[in-house]
C-alpha positions as CSV (number, residue, x, y, z in Angstrom):
1,M,-33.1,-11.4,31.4
2,N,-29.6,-11.6,29.9
3,R,-28.0,-8.9,27.8
4,V,-28.6,-10.3,24.4
5,R,-32.2,-11.2,25.1
6,S,-32.8,-7.7,26.6
7,I,-31.3,-5.9,23.6
8,I,-33.2,-8.0,21.1
9,A,-36.5,-7.2,22.9
10,C,-35.6,-3.5,22.9
11,A,-34.7,-3.6,19.2
12,A,-38.0,-5.2,18.3
13,A,-39.9,-2.5,20.3
14,L,-37.9,0.3,18.5
15,R,-38.6,-1.2,15.1
16,L,-42.3,-1.3,15.9
17,F,-42.2,2.3,17.1
18,A,-40.3,3.4,14.0
19,T,-42.8,1.7,11.7
20,V,-45.8,3.4,13.3
21,A,-44.0,6.8,13.4
22,T,-42.9,6.6,9.8
23,A,-46.5,6.0,8.6
24,A,-47.5,9.4,10.0
25,A,-44.4,11.3,9.2
26,E,-43.1,13.2,6.1
27,P,-40.6,11.4,3.9
28,S,-37.1,11.4,5.3
29,A,-34.7,14.1,4.0
30,V,-31.6,11.9,4.7
31,P,-29.7,11.2,1.4
32,A,-29.9,7.7,0.2
33,G,-26.9,5.6,1.1
34,V,-25.8,7.8,4.1
35,T,-25.4,5.7,7.3
36,N,-23.6,5.9,10.6
37,A,-23.3,2.1,10.9
38,P,-19.9,1.0,12.1
39,H,-17.4,-0.7,9.7
40,A,-14.9,-3.4,10.5
41,R,-11.3,-3.3,9.2
42,V,-9.7,-6.6,8.1
43,V,-6.2,-7.0,6.7
44,V,-5.7,-10.1,4.5
45,V,-2.4,-11.7,3.5
46,H,-2.4,-14.3,0.7
47,D,0.4,-16.5,-0.5
48,A,-0.3,-19.5,-2.8
49,A,2.8,-21.2,-1.4
50,A,1.6,-21.1,2.2
51,T,0.4,-24.8,2.1
52,T,1.2,-27.9,0.1
53,A,-1.4,-30.7,0.4
54,F,-2.8,-28.8,3.4
55,V,0.6,-28.8,5.2
56,P,1.8,-25.2,6.1
57,D,5.2,-24.0,5.0
58,T,6.5,-22.4,8.2
59,Q,8.8,-19.9,6.5
60,V,6.1,-18.7,4.2
61,V,3.6,-18.4,7.1
62,R,6.2,-16.4,9.1
63,R,6.5,-13.9,6.2
64,M,2.8,-13.7,6.0
65,V,2.5,-13.0,9.7
66,D,5.1,-10.2,9.5
67,K,3.4,-8.6,6.5
68,G,0.0,-8.8,8.2
69,L,1.2,-7.3,11.5
70,I,2.9,-4.4,9.8
71,A,-0.1,-3.6,7.6
72,F,-2.6,-4.1,10.4
73,A,-0.8,-1.7,12.8
74,S,0.3,0.7,10.0
75,K,3.9,0.6,11.4
76,P,7.2,0.3,9.6
77,D,8.3,-3.0,11.2
78,T,7.0,-5.8,13.3
79,T,8.6,-4.6,16.5
80,A,6.7,-1.3,16.3
81,A,3.6,-3.2,15.3
82,W,3.7,-5.4,18.4
83,H,4.6,-2.4,20.7
84,S,1.4,-0.6,19.4
85,L,-0.7,-3.6,20.7
86,I,1.1,-4.9,23.7
87,T,3.3,-3.4,26.5
88,A,6.3,-5.1,28.1
89,K,4.3,-5.7,31.3
90,D,1.5,-7.6,29.5
91,T,1.0,-11.3,29.8
92,V,-0.3,-12.4,26.4
93,G,-2.6,-15.4,25.9
94,F,-2.8,-16.9,22.4
95,K,-6.2,-18.6,22.4
96,V,-6.2,-21.6,20.0
97,T,-8.8,-24.0,18.7
98,A,-7.2,-27.3,19.8
99,A,-9.9,-29.9,19.8
100,P,-10.1,-30.4,16.0
101,G,-6.4,-31.1,15.8
102,A,-3.5,-29.6,13.9
103,V,-5.0,-30.0,10.4
104,S,-8.6,-28.8,10.9
105,G,-8.1,-26.6,14.0
106,T,-5.7,-23.8,14.6
107,R,-2.4,-24.7,12.9
108,P,0.7,-24.7,15.1
109,A,2.7,-23.1,12.3
110,T,0.5,-20.0,12.5
111,V,0.8,-19.6,16.2
112,Q,4.5,-20.4,16.1
113,A,5.1,-17.6,13.6
114,L,3.1,-15.1,15.8
115,I,4.9,-16.0,19.0
116,E,8.4,-16.0,17.3
117,S,7.6,-12.6,15.9
118,L,6.5,-11.3,19.3
119,I,9.6,-12.7,21.1
120,A,11.8,-11.2,18.3
121,A,10.1,-7.8,19.2
122,G,11.5,-8.1,22.7
123,H,8.5,-9.5,24.6
124,P,9.6,-12.0,27.4
125,A,8.8,-15.6,26.6
126,N,7.6,-16.3,30.1
127,Q,4.9,-13.7,29.6
128,I,3.3,-15.6,26.7
129,V,0.7,-18.4,27.1
130,I,-0.9,-20.7,24.6
131,W,-4.3,-21.7,25.9
132,D,-7.6,-23.4,25.3
133,K,-10.2,-25.1,27.6
134,R,-9.0,-28.7,27.9
135,S,-5.5,-29.9,28.6
136,L,-6.3,-33.2,26.8
137,D,-6.9,-31.2,23.5
138,L,-3.8,-29.1,24.0
139,R,-1.6,-32.2,24.5
140,A,-3.2,-34.1,21.6
141,G,-2.8,-31.1,19.2
142,G,0.9,-30.7,19.9
143,W,0.5,-27.4,21.7
144,T,2.4,-28.4,24.9
145,Q,5.3,-29.6,22.8
146,L,5.3,-26.3,20.8
147,A,5.2,-24.2,24.0
148,K,8.2,-26.1,25.3
149,R,10.2,-25.5,22.2
150,L,9.4,-21.8,22.2
151,G,10.0,-21.4,25.9
152,V,6.4,-20.2,26.6
153,R,3.7,-21.6,28.8
154,C,0.7,-23.8,27.7
155,V,-2.2,-23.7,30.1
156,A,-5.7,-25.1,30.0
157,S,-8.3,-22.9,31.4
158,E,-9.9,-25.8,33.3
159,D,-6.5,-26.5,35.0
160,A,-6.1,-22.8,36.0
161,G,-9.4,-23.2,37.9
162,W,-12.5,-21.0,38.0
163,D,-13.0,-17.7,39.8
164,E,-16.0,-17.6,42.1
165,S,-16.3,-13.8,41.9
166,K,-16.6,-13.7,38.1
167,F,-19.4,-15.5,36.2
168,Y,-22.1,-15.5,33.6
169,D,-25.5,-16.0,35.2
170,S,-28.3,-17.5,33.0
171,P,-31.8,-18.7,33.8
172,L,-31.0,-22.0,32.0
173,I,-30.0,-24.6,34.5
174,G,-27.5,-27.2,33.4
175,R,-26.2,-30.5,34.8
176,L,-22.7,-30.0,36.2
177,V,-19.8,-32.3,35.3
178,A,-16.5,-33.0,36.9
179,G,-14.2,-30.0,36.5
180,D,-17.0,-27.4,36.9
181,L,-16.6,-25.2,40.0
182,E,-19.8,-26.2,41.7
183,F,-19.7,-29.9,40.9
184,G,-20.1,-32.0,44.0
185,R,-20.8,-29.2,46.4
186,K,-24.3,-30.5,46.9
187,E,-24.6,-34.2,46.9
188,E,-28.3,-34.0,46.1
189,D,-28.0,-31.4,43.4
190,H,-25.6,-31.5,40.4
191,S,-27.1,-28.6,38.5
192,G,-26.2,-24.9,38.2
193,R,-27.1,-21.7,36.4
194,K,-23.7,-19.9,36.7
195,S,-20.7,-20.3,34.4
196,Y,-17.6,-19.1,36.2
197,V,-14.7,-17.4,34.4
198,T,-11.3,-19.1,34.4
199,R,-8.7,-17.7,36.7
200,L,-6.4,-17.8,33.7
201,L,-8.2,-14.6,32.5
202,T,-9.0,-13.0,35.9
203,H,-5.6,-13.5,37.5
204,D,-3.0,-14.1,34.8
205,L,-3.5,-12.9,31.2
206,T,-3.8,-9.2,30.6
207,K,-4.1,-9.3,26.8
208,I,-5.8,-11.9,24.5
209,I,-5.0,-12.8,20.9
210,T,-7.4,-15.3,19.3
211,V,-6.2,-17.5,16.4
212,A,-9.1,-19.4,15.0
213,P,-9.5,-21.7,11.9
214,V,-12.0,-21.5,9.1
215,L,-14.0,-24.5,10.2
216,S,-17.7,-25.4,10.0
217,H,-19.8,-26.1,13.1
218,N,-23.3,-27.5,13.1
219,V,-24.6,-25.3,15.9
220,T,-22.6,-22.1,15.7
221,A,-22.1,-22.2,11.9
222,V,-18.3,-21.8,12.3
223,N,-15.9,-22.9,15.0
224,G,-14.5,-19.4,15.1
225,H,-13.3,-16.6,17.4
226,L,-16.5,-16.0,19.3
227,A,-17.6,-19.5,20.1
228,G,-14.1,-20.8,20.8
229,L,-13.3,-17.9,23.1
230,A,-16.6,-18.1,25.0
231,W,-16.4,-21.8,25.6
232,A,-12.8,-21.8,26.8
233,S,-13.4,-18.9,29.1
234,V,-16.1,-20.4,31.4
235,D,-17.2,-23.6,33.0
236,N,-20.8,-25.2,33.0
237,T,-21.2,-24.9,29.2
238,I,-22.9,-28.3,28.5
239,R,-26.2,-26.6,29.2
240,F,-25.9,-24.6,26.0
241,A,-24.5,-27.3,23.7
242,N,-26.4,-28.6,20.7
243,D,-29.0,-25.8,20.8
244,P,-28.5,-23.0,18.3
245,A,-30.9,-20.6,20.0
246,R,-29.1,-21.0,23.4
247,M,-25.7,-20.6,21.8
248,A,-26.8,-17.5,19.9
249,E,-27.6,-15.8,23.2
250,S,-25.0,-17.2,25.6
251,V,-21.9,-16.9,23.3
252,P,-22.1,-13.1,22.8
253,D,-23.0,-12.6,26.5
254,I,-20.0,-14.6,27.7
255,C,-17.7,-12.8,25.2
256,A,-18.9,-9.5,26.5
257,L,-17.8,-10.2,30.1
258,D,-15.2,-7.8,31.4
259,D,-12.4,-10.4,31.4
260,V,-13.0,-11.7,27.8
261,I,-13.3,-9.6,24.7
262,P,-12.5,-6.3,26.4
263,R,-9.0,-7.8,26.7
264,L,-8.8,-8.8,23.1
265,V,-6.1,-6.8,21.2
266,L,-5.9,-8.9,18.0
267,A,-7.8,-11.7,16.2
268,V,-6.1,-13.7,13.5
269,S,-8.1,-16.0,11.3
270,D,-6.0,-19.0,10.3
271,A,-7.5,-19.3,6.8
272,L,-4.7,-21.4,5.3
273,V,-7.4,-24.0,4.7
274,C,-11.2,-24.1,5.0
275,Q,-12.9,-27.2,6.2
276,Y,-16.6,-26.7,5.3
277,R,-18.0,-29.9,6.7
278,G,-17.1,-32.2,9.5
279,E,-16.8,-30.0,12.6
280,E,-14.0,-31.4,14.9
281,L,-13.4,-34.4,12.6
282,T,-10.6,-33.9,10.1
283,L,-12.3,-34.6,6.7
284,L,-9.9,-33.6,3.9
285,H,-12.4,-34.3,1.2
286,Y,-14.4,-31.4,2.6
287,T,-11.4,-29.2,2.8
288,I,-10.1,-26.6,0.4
289,P,-6.9,-24.4,0.5
290,L,-7.4,-20.7,1.0
291,N,-3.7,-19.8,1.8
292,E,-4.7,-16.7,3.8
293,L,-4.2,-15.1,7.1
294,R,-6.6,-12.4,8.3
295,F,-5.9,-9.8,10.9
296,S,-8.5,-7.6,12.7
297,K,-9.6,-6.4,16.1
298,D,-13.2,-7.4,15.2
299,P,-13.8,-11.1,15.9
300,V,-17.3,-10.9,14.6
301,A,-16.2,-9.7,11.2
302,L,-13.6,-12.5,11.0
303,D,-16.2,-15.1,11.9
304,V,-18.6,-13.7,9.3
305,L,-15.9,-13.9,6.6
306,A,-15.2,-17.5,7.6
307,L,-18.9,-18.3,7.4
308,A,-19.0,-16.9,3.9
309,D,-16.0,-19.1,3.0
310,V,-17.9,-22.2,4.3
311,E,-21.1,-21.3,2.5
312,R,-19.3,-20.8,-0.9
313,A,-17.5,-24.1,-0.5
314,R,-20.7,-25.9,0.3
315,E,-22.5,-24.3,-2.6
316,A,-19.8,-25.6,-4.9
317,A,-20.0,-29.1,-3.5
318,K,-23.7,-29.4,-2.6
319,V,-25.1,-32.2,-0.4
320,E,-28.8,-33.0,-0.9
321,G,-30.9,-32.1,2.1
322,E,-28.2,-30.1,3.9
323,K,-29.8,-27.4,6.1
324,K,-28.8,-23.8,5.9
325,M,-26.6,-22.7,8.9
326,K,-28.2,-20.5,11.6
327,T,-26.4,-17.2,12.0
328,D,-28.3,-15.5,14.8
329,L,-25.2,-15.7,17.0
330,Y,-23.4,-13.1,14.9
331,S,-26.3,-10.7,14.5
332,N,-26.8,-10.9,18.3
333,A,-23.1,-10.2,18.8
334,E,-23.4,-7.0,16.6
335,L,-26.4,-6.0,18.6
336,I,-24.3,-5.8,21.8
337,E,-21.5,-4.1,19.9
338,L,-19.0,-6.9,19.8
339,G,-18.3,-6.3,16.1
340,V,-19.7,-6.1,12.6
341,A,-21.8,-8.9,11.2
342,D,-22.7,-7.4,7.8
343,L,-20.3,-8.3,5.0
344,Q,-21.1,-5.0,3.3
345,R,-19.6,-3.2,6.2
346,I,-16.4,-5.2,6.4
347,D,-13.5,-3.3,4.8
348,V,-10.9,-5.8,3.5
349,T,-7.4,-4.6,2.7
350,R,-5.4,-7.2,0.8
351,V,-1.6,-7.1,1.3
352,P,0.4,-8.0,-1.8
């Protein structure tokens, strides 16, 4: 039984026990409203001039990045902010969402601003990596060209290879495809139940920064930090695709692996625009400007905020028969303590 499934079962048992016990007990003396539930901290920077016709202004975005870093780290300048997150020995991987392209996915202007700020703080360019799962997506989205201009590396996790000693094991058996570690090892059997972690994480990167768009997804609700990080970190993922229930279990479990979210030092939501329908297709008629960047160490909270953006935009532009998005993935992620999935417990600080 995987971690999410086990915790869900335990939680259900505890709720049943609590219900029975409460029926026989005296009323609680705990004051109303008192709770020990954790809160998430999110710093938001807004600038109405950040985009024009959905195209980012690089200078404005850079100023937003610097403001956000200083406020998030509570430091006097960006150099001190970066030094509070990263050491000179770290190899830092900026995880981007490349497949949807530069308009709907992570915008290069945002990552460029972050990397330029990090280099200006004295971090060696050769210890900075832009990454996602597929090299095809990285090339098509302009990430290899950006990396070359900045003097940093651009590496696809599939090209780095997969580590046989680190994996996510699930009872669900999937058909392997070319590029998966176990593909072709047995001529009579092209299936596997293990998803191996990329060597990029196990042998190269020491710190991860995710930069995710505010973008709808038909299976995971948003194509955000959790889903993007999970899918780029391991192979043999087709077995989970197109099934919300499987995704809701596998994504949190994969993110909880030792080489994934435990290495996350910062998550940045590229909320310059919000595409609330369309998934990986760029559909500007389903896109609105938000002109925000959001900074947090809690990827769950950032995904939940993105989900709220998508839901508000859909409500304002209703489509008859559109189904409500499933959000079990995020409540499951909170169950295994990856972050906060309750909007009421997300503390947002807006930077002027």
